[in-house]
PAMIDO-69435 format. One record per residue (C-alpha): residue in one letter; x, y, z. Coordinates in steps of 0.02 Angstrom, whole numbers, plus 50000, padded with zeros to 5 digits. Each point is the difference from the previous one (the first is absolute). Layout:
+-----+-------+-------+-------+
! res !     u !     v !     w !
+-----+-------+-------+-------+
!   A !     X !     Y !     Z !
...
+-----+-------+-------+-------+
// end
This chain:
+-----+-------+-------+-------+
! res !     u !     v !     w !
+-----+-------+-------+-------+
!   M ! 50000 ! 50000 ! 49999 !
!   P ! 50062 ! 50180 ! 49972 !
!   S ! 50078 ! 50079 ! 50156 !
!   S ! 49916 ! 50146 ! 50085 !
!   D ! 50118 ! 50126 ! 49920 !
!   T ! 49960 ! 49938 ! 49824 !
!   P ! 49909 ! 50132 ! 49896 !
!   T ! 49813 ! 49973 ! 49997 !
!   N ! 49935 ! 49898 ! 49853 !
!   L ! 49866 ! 50111 ! 49924 !
!   Y ! 49907 ! 49844 ! 49940 !
!   D ! 49977 ! 49950 ! 50184 !
!   L ! 49888 ! 50151 ! 50033 !
!   T ! 49813 ! 50019 ! 49976 !
!   R ! 49940 ! 50167 ! 49932 !
!   P ! 49956 ! 50065 ! 50175 !
!   A ! 50169 ! 49945 ! 50067 !
!   L ! 50088 ! 50086 ! 49854 !
!   G ! 49900 ! 50157 ! 50036 !
!   A ! 50052 ! 49996 ! 50182 !
!   L ! 50184 ! 49987 ! 49952 !
!   L ! 49990 ! 50145 ! 49878 !
!   S ! 49895 ! 50105 ! 50120 !
!   D ! 50138 ! 49982 ! 50131 !
!   W ! 50115 ! 50076 ! 49870 !
!   G ! 49882 ! 50145 ! 49967 !
!   F ! 49920 ! 49942 ! 49836 !
!   R ! 49814 ! 50005 ! 49965 !
!   P ! 49891 ! 49851 ! 49947 !
!   H ! 50012 ! 50057 ! 49819 !
!   H ! 50183 ! 49952 ! 49999 !
!   R ! 49959 ! 49830 ! 50075 !
!   D ! 49878 ! 49967 ! 49858 !
!   V ! 50125 ! 50055 ! 49866 !
!   L ! 50125 ! 49878 ! 50068 !
!   W ! 49871 ! 49861 ! 50025 !
!   T ! 49934 ! 50012 ! 49821 !
!   G ! 50177 ! 50003 ! 49938 !
!   L ! 50042 ! 49837 ! 50090 !
!   Y ! 49841 ! 49907 ! 49954 !
!   R ! 49918 ! 50080 ! 49851 !
!   Q ! 50158 ! 50045 ! 49906 !
!   Q ! 50090 ! 49854 ! 50084 !
!   A ! 50160 ! 50105 ! 50007 !
!   R ! 50150 ! 49894 ! 50045 !
!   A ! 50103 ! 50150 ! 50062 !
!   L ! 49959 ! 50163 ! 50082 !
!   D ! 50064 ! 50096 ! 49848 !
!   E ! 49860 ! 49918 ! 49899 !
!   V ! 49860 ! 50068 ! 50112 !
!   E ! 49915 ! 50141 ! 49905 !
!   G ! 49962 ! 50163 ! 50090 !
!   L ! 50104 ! 49968 ! 50158 !
!   R ! 50074 ! 50155 ! 50081 !
!   P ! 50190 ! 49999 ! 49999 !
!   E ! 50015 ! 50028 ! 50187 !
!   L ! 49883 ! 49853 ! 50034 !
!   R ! 50097 ! 49892 ! 49877 !
!   D ! 50161 ! 50041 ! 50094 !
!   R ! 49922 ! 49960 ! 50168 !
!   L ! 49934 ! 49834 ! 49934 !
!   R ! 50170 ! 49955 ! 49928 !
!   A ! 50080 ! 50029 ! 50171 !
!   H ! 49874 ! 49904 ! 50106 !
!   T ! 49907 ! 49872 ! 49892 !
!   R ! 50025 ! 49871 ! 49864 !
!   L ! 49901 ! 49907 ! 49870 !
!   G ! 50026 ! 49818 ! 50049 !
!   Q ! 50010 ! 49897 ! 49842 !
!   L ! 49971 ! 49814 ! 49972 !
!   T ! 50112 ! 49922 ! 49868 !
!   T ! 49976 ! 49838 ! 49902 !
!   H ! 50115 ! 49865 ! 50067 !
!   H ! 49927 ! 49861 ! 49889 !
!   E ! 49850 ! 49976 ! 49888 !
!   A ! 49915 ! 49862 ! 49906 !
!   F ! 49868 ! 49993 ! 49864 !
!   S ! 49878 ! 49857 ! 49981 !
!   S ! 49992 ! 49905 ! 49834 !
!   D ! 49822 ! 50059 ! 49973 !
!   G ! 50057 ! 50182 ! 50002 !
!   Y ! 49872 ! 50053 ! 50133 !
!   T ! 50096 ! 49986 ! 50162 !
!   H ! 50153 ! 50102 ! 50046 !
!   K ! 50082 ! 49961 ! 50168 !
!   L ! 50120 ! 50124 ! 50079 !
!   L ! 50122 ! 49974 ! 50141 !
!   L ! 50028 ! 50174 ! 50064 !
!   R ! 50145 ! 50060 ! 50104 !
!   L ! 49972 ! 50117 ! 50148 !
!   E ! 50124 ! 50129 ! 50059 !
!   D ! 50068 ! 49888 ! 50138 !
!   G ! 50027 ! 49855 ! 49877 !
!   Q ! 49845 ! 49899 ! 50046 !
!   T ! 49900 ! 49935 ! 49854 !
!   I ! 49813 ! 49984 ! 49978 !
!   E ! 49887 ! 49933 ! 49863 !
!   T ! 49872 ! 50093 ! 49894 !
!   V ! 49900 ! 49915 ! 49862 !
!   L ! 49920 ! 50088 ! 49854 !
!   M ! 49861 ! 49901 ! 49919 !
!   R ! 49916 ! 50052 ! 49839 !
!   F ! 49821 ! 49947 ! 49961 !
!   K ! 49887 ! 50050 ! 49857 !
!   G ! 49970 ! 50187 ! 50019 !
!   R ! 50083 ! 50018 ! 50170 !
!   A ! 50158 ! 49980 ! 50100 !
!   T ! 50018 ! 49937 ! 50178 !
!   V ! 50149 ! 50014 ! 50115 !
!   C ! 50032 ! 49889 ! 50152 !
!   I ! 50108 ! 50094 ! 50127 !
!   S ! 50096 ! 49957 ! 50159 !
!   T ! 49979 ! 50078 ! 50170 !
!   Q ! 50146 ! 49916 ! 50092 !
!   A ! 50169 ! 49927 ! 49956 !
!   G ! 49960 ! 49821 ! 50039 !
!   C ! 49854 ! 49949 ! 50111 !
!   A ! 49976 ! 49944 ! 50181 !
!   M ! 49840 ! 49900 ! 49971 !
!   G ! 50089 ! 49840 ! 49946 !
!   C ! 49872 ! 49925 ! 49880 !
!   V ! 50080 ! 49834 ! 49957 !
!   F ! 49960 ! 50001 ! 49813 !
!   C ! 50059 ! 50181 ! 49972 !
!   A ! 50179 ! 50037 ! 49951 !
!   T ! 49995 ! 50167 ! 50091 !
!   G ! 49933 ! 49918 ! 50157 !
!   Q ! 50143 ! 49875 ! 49991 !
!   M ! 50133 ! 50140 ! 50001 !
!   G ! 49936 ! 50089 ! 50157 !
!   L ! 49986 ! 50188 ! 50030 !
!   S ! 50146 ! 50119 ! 49968 !
!   R ! 49909 ! 50166 ! 50033 !
!   H ! 49845 ! 50105 ! 49966 !
!   L ! 49998 ! 50109 ! 49844 !
!   T ! 49981 ! 50188 ! 50022 !
!   P ! 49851 ! 50088 ! 49918 !
!   G ! 50120 ! 50067 ! 49867 !
!   E ! 50061 ! 49825 ! 49958 !
!   I ! 49822 ! 49939 ! 49978 !
!   V ! 49954 ! 50152 ! 49894 !
!   G ! 50163 ! 49985 ! 49906 !
!   Q ! 49947 ! 49833 ! 49925 !
!   I ! 49848 ! 50085 ! 49922 !
!   L ! 50103 ! 50142 ! 49930 !
!   H ! 50125 ! 49874 ! 49928 !
!   V ! 49862 ! 49900 ! 49912 !
!   R ! 49910 ! 50156 ! 49935 !
!   R ! 50159 ! 50055 ! 49917 !
!   I ! 50013 ! 49832 ! 49913 !
!   L ! 49818 ! 50008 ! 49942 !
!   R ! 50019 ! 50180 ! 49943 !
!   E ! 50134 ! 49947 ! 49875 !
!   S ! 49873 ! 49889 ! 49912 !
!   G ! 49853 ! 50122 ! 50018 !
!   E ! 49915 ! 49890 ! 50131 !
!   S ! 49922 ! 50049 ! 50166 !
!   L ! 49986 ! 49912 ! 50167 !
!   R ! 49828 ! 49959 ! 50066 !
!   N ! 50013 ! 49867 ! 50136 !
!   I ! 50114 ! 49988 ! 50150 !
!   V ! 50007 ! 49845 ! 50108 !
!   L ! 50099 ! 49995 ! 50163 !
!   M ! 50034 ! 49814 ! 49984 !
!   G ! 50188 ! 50003 ! 49973 !
!   M ! 50133 ! 49971 ! 50131 !
!   G ! 49945 ! 50033 ! 50177 !
!   E ! 49840 ! 50018 ! 50103 !
!   P ! 49924 ! 50175 ! 49976 !
!   L ! 49910 ! 50000 ! 50168 !
!   H ! 50161 ! 49958 ! 50090 !
!   N ! 50069 ! 50162 ! 49929 !
!   Y ! 49837 ! 50094 ! 50024 !
!   D ! 50052 ! 50181 ! 50022 !
!   N ! 50127 ! 50004 ! 49858 !
!   T ! 49880 ! 49907 ! 49883 !
!   M ! 49855 ! 50121 ! 50038 !
!   A ! 50113 ! 50150 ! 49978 !
!   A ! 50047 ! 49931 ! 49828 !
!   M ! 49817 ! 49975 ! 49960 !
!   D ! 49966 ! 50182 ! 50043 !
!   V ! 50131 ! 50052 ! 49876 !
!   L ! 49936 ! 49884 ! 49862 !
!   V ! 49820 ! 50059 ! 50009 !
!   D ! 50037 ! 50186 ! 50027 !
!   P ! 49900 ! 50093 ! 49866 !
!   L ! 50141 ! 50123 ! 49967 !
!   G ! 50125 ! 49861 ! 49979 !
!   L ! 49988 ! 49827 ! 49928 !
!   A ! 49810 ! 50001 ! 50024 !
!   M ! 49982 ! 49810 ! 49998 !
!   A ! 49820 ! 49942 ! 50023 !
!   P ! 49980 ! 49916 ! 50171 !
!   R ! 49877 ! 49873 ! 49929 !
!   F ! 50141 ! 49934 ! 49891 !
!   I ! 50116 ! 49974 ! 50150 !
!   T ! 49995 ! 49831 ! 50087 !
!   L ! 50089 ! 49965 ! 50164 !
!   S ! 50035 ! 49819 ! 50038 !
!   T ! 50027 ! 49940 ! 50178 !
!   V ! 50038 ! 49833 ! 50074 !
!   G ! 49874 ! 50041 ! 50137 !
!   V ! 50079 ! 50128 ! 50118 !
!   V ! 49844 ! 50024 ! 50107 !
!   P ! 50043 ! 50164 ! 50086 !
!   G ! 50045 ! 50075 ! 49829 !
!   I ! 49834 ! 49943 ! 49923 !
!   R ! 49904 ! 50080 ! 50144 !
!   R ! 50100 ! 50159 ! 49984 !
!   L ! 49973 ! 50007 ! 49815 !
!   A ! 49814 ! 49978 ! 50030 !
!   D ! 49997 ! 50152 ! 50113 !
!   E ! 50096 ! 50113 ! 49882 !
!   D ! 49934 ! 50083 ! 49841 !
!   R ! 50111 ! 49908 ! 49878 !
!   P ! 49894 ! 49935 ! 49854 !
!   V ! 50120 ! 49868 ! 49937 !
!   Q ! 49950 ! 49821 ! 49961 !
!   L ! 50043 ! 49870 ! 50131 !
!   A ! 50058 ! 49826 ! 49961 !
!   V ! 50031 ! 49873 ! 50139 !
!   S ! 50110 ! 49847 ! 49972 !
!   L ! 49920 ! 49845 ! 50079 !
!   H ! 50068 ! 49840 ! 49916 !
!   G ! 49924 ! 49895 ! 50137 !
!   A ! 49823 ! 49998 ! 50077 !
!   T ! 50044 ! 49919 ! 50166 !
!   D ! 50128 ! 50065 ! 50125 !
!   E ! 50106 ! 49844 ! 49985 !
!   E ! 50005 ! 49997 ! 49808 !
!   R ! 50026 ! 50187 ! 49989 !
!   A ! 50141 ! 50006 ! 50127 !
!   A ! 50094 ! 49865 ! 49907 !
!   L ! 50008 ! 50117 ! 49849 !
!   V ! 49988 ! 50170 ! 50081 !
!   P ! 50089 ! 50011 ! 50169 !
!   A ! 49914 ! 50166 ! 50038 !
!   G ! 49841 ! 49896 ! 50022 !
!   R ! 50069 ! 49944 ! 50167 !
!   R ! 50003 ! 50180 ! 50061 !
!   W ! 49830 ! 50050 ! 49926 !
!   P ! 49888 ! 49847 ! 49994 !
!   L ! 49857 ! 49992 ! 49876 !
!   S ! 49867 ! 50050 ! 50128 !
!   E ! 50090 ! 50166 ! 50030 !
!   L ! 50040 ! 50024 ! 49816 !
!   M ! 49820 ! 49970 ! 49944 !
!   D ! 49936 ! 50118 ! 50136 !
!   A ! 50119 ! 50136 ! 49935 !
!   C ! 49942 ! 49966 ! 49820 !
!   R ! 49817 ! 50014 ! 50049 !
!   Y ! 50040 ! 50164 ! 50093 !
!   Y ! 50088 ! 50066 ! 49845 !
!   I ! 49852 ! 49957 ! 49885 !
!   A ! 49876 ! 50078 ! 50122 !
!   R ! 50102 ! 50160 ! 50022 !
!   R ! 50059 ! 50025 ! 49821 !
!   K ! 49850 ! 49928 ! 49909 !
!   R ! 50125 ! 49913 ! 49886 !
!   R ! 50026 ! 49822 ! 49940 !
!   I ! 50158 ! 49906 ! 50053 !
!   F ! 50097 ! 49897 ! 49876 !
!   F ! 50068 ! 49840 ! 50077 !
!   E ! 50153 ! 49922 ! 49921 !
!   W ! 50024 ! 49813 ! 49993 !
!   T ! 50159 ! 49925 ! 49928 !
!   L ! 49951 ! 49827 ! 49933 !
!   I ! 50131 ! 49869 ! 50042 !
!   E ! 49974 ! 49828 ! 49926 !
!   G ! 49936 ! 49876 ! 50129 !
!   R ! 50019 ! 50118 ! 50145 !
!   N ! 49860 ! 50130 ! 49993 !
!   D ! 49914 ! 49973 ! 49835 !
!   T ! 49866 ! 49865 ! 50029 !
!   P ! 49812 ! 50026 ! 50003 !
!   E ! 50009 ! 49966 ! 50186 !
!   H ! 50117 ! 50149 ! 50021 !
!   A ! 49882 ! 50104 ! 49895 !
!   N ! 49853 ! 49949 ! 50106 !
!   T ! 50092 ! 50055 ! 50159 !
!   L ! 50045 ! 50163 ! 49919 !
!   G ! 49821 ! 50030 ! 49942 !
!   A ! 49939 ! 49972 ! 50178 !
!   L ! 50130 ! 50118 ! 50071 !
!   L ! 49949 ! 50142 ! 49880 !
!   A ! 49813 ! 49970 ! 50017 !
!   G ! 49899 ! 50161 ! 50007 !
!   M ! 50150 ! 50113 ! 49956 !
!   D ! 50015 ! 50114 ! 49848 !
!   A ! 50147 ! 49902 ! 49938 !
!   H ! 50085 ! 49950 ! 49836 !
!   V ! 50136 ! 49868 ! 49991 !
!   N ! 50148 ! 50017 ! 49884 !
!   V ! 50071 ! 49824 ! 49972 !
!   I ! 50182 ! 50000 ! 49947 !
!   P ! 50086 ! 49838 ! 49943 !
!   L ! 50166 ! 49996 ! 50092 !
!   N ! 50158 ! 50077 ! 49926 !
!   P ! 50129 ! 49869 ! 50050 !
!   T ! 50152 ! 50057 ! 50098 !
!   V ! 50167 ! 49917 ! 50037 !
!   G ! 49965 ! 49998 ! 50186 !
!   Y ! 49832 ! 49913 ! 49993 !
!   D ! 49957 ! 49828 ! 49930 !
!   G ! 49817 ! 50033 ! 49956 !
!   G ! 49933 ! 50015 ! 49824 !
!   P ! 49856 ! 50091 ! 49917 !
!   S ! 49826 ! 49920 ! 49995 !
!   Q ! 49943 ! 49917 ! 49839 !
!   P ! 49865 ! 50088 ! 49896 !
!   A ! 49867 ! 49871 ! 50046 !
!   S ! 50034 ! 50030 ! 50184 !
!   V ! 49988 ! 50188 ! 49976 !
!   R ! 49831 ! 49983 ! 49913 !
!   A ! 49933 ! 49884 ! 50138 !
!   F ! 50060 ! 50121 ! 50133 !
!   Q ! 49910 ! 50145 ! 49917 !
!   D ! 49840 ! 49900 ! 49973 !
!   T ! 49996 ! 49954 ! 50182 !
!   L ! 50021 ! 50181 ! 50052 !
!   M ! 49862 ! 50054 ! 49884 !
!   A ! 49884 ! 49870 ! 50083 !
!   H ! 50029 ! 50100 ! 50158 !
!   G ! 49958 ! 50162 ! 49907 !
!   I ! 50182 ! 50058 ! 50002 !
!   P ! 50062 ! 50069 ! 49832 !
!   S ! 50180 ! 49969 ! 49949 !
!   T ! 50124 ! 50042 ! 49864 !
!   V ! 50153 ! 49904 ! 49946 !
!   R ! 50143 ! 50127 ! 50000 !
!   Q ! 50101 ! 49991 ! 49844 !
!   R ! 50176 ! 49934 ! 50030 !
!   R ! 50122 ! 50119 ! 49922 !
!   G ! 50190 ! 49995 ! 49974 !
!   I ! 50030 ! 49821 ! 50056 !
!   D ! 50150 ! 49995 ! 49886 !
!   I ! 50082 ! 50149 ! 50082 !
!   D ! 49978 ! 49961 ! 50185 !
!   A ! 49857 ! 50125 ! 50012 !
!   G ! 49930 ! 49932 ! 50164 !
!   C ! 50037 ! 50107 ! 50155 !
!   G ! 50184 ! 49990 ! 50049 !
!   Q ! 50047 ! 49876 ! 49864 !
!   L ! 50107 ! 50113 ! 49892 !
!   K ! 50098 ! 50068 ! 50148 !
!   S ! 50032 ! 49824 ! 50063 !
!   A ! 50054 ! 49942 ! 49826 !
!   V ! 50117 ! 50149 ! 49976 !
!   E ! 50076 ! 49973 ! 50173 !
!   R ! 50025 ! 49814 ! 49967 !
!   R ! 50091 ! 50041 ! 49836 !
!   S ! 50109 ! 50130 ! 50090 !
!   R ! 50047 ! 49873 ! 50134 !
!   R ! 50047 ! 49871 ! 49865 !
!   S ! 50109 ! 50129 ! 49909 !
!   L ! 50103 ! 50043 ! 50156 !
!   P ! 50178 ! 49933 ! 49998 !
!   T ! 50026 ! 49847 ! 50111 !
!   S ! 50126 ! 50006 ! 50141 !
!   P ! 50170 ! 49918 ! 49962 !
+-----+-------+-------+-------+
// end
């Protein structure tokens, strides 16, 4: 993490926080908005590129702030041409993953909120590597800026953001929400909140806090198991927040926000993909405004499970529908480029270790 005497990363600041900083220096809100639109509308990469900035303010900013930049450490392109995975390097040398996915008429980016993850989901490459640190708001926002520059070169625009990359967003709640404030700010990137989905493994206090705050993002909750025993075997966080507490928090969220919750279920052959599993899940979600996204497993080196077969996927969905629970099979993208969460970083690190000289 940057030390306390490191110049402030302007991308870490919300518009009110930037205004407070400039106000302390004697500058009016107008100057804040000039700088803000320069950073996010013009997407200036240096202070000299910000149009309309007073020279004395530019000098003050140069002395006390910086524009923290993310650089591409490694990238991969899927053979279908629609998925572009980026391993981005942070200023302290940490690397994180960002995935750009193109669909017909729209582009979606999957972003990270932590370097690594503390939740330990056994089938997830990021969970297998553990947590290095939280990302700052600017490092979260920086992923969006990086991808928008890529899209701008081809005349495309970004519509959807999913916080499903490395890390647990609700474990890094304050920084994640500060980044969301920047992303949806109408004078800045002006991303539509309804096209932002936050995925959590089920951090109950975070779900309840999100329910109490006016943040109109979509919520997705990763289940993967419909009994405490089965879920805890795949998602260790289930031991801390059992399903009874998690479902109470989800019902509270639906009641407070008047919004549907999307539940994510990674289908693993023979382990959680039978009609019996679907029946248990249907009973668990009974009476809730819920939609299940079923996702055949992206295999990882550290887990021996495999994806469910198409017939099992169909039977699972049919059983859910008998319970009145709609579901969608999420399209698997970028399998050939390690596009699952944490897989590219793990692959790059394995290659780096193999290339190191051996001791004599």
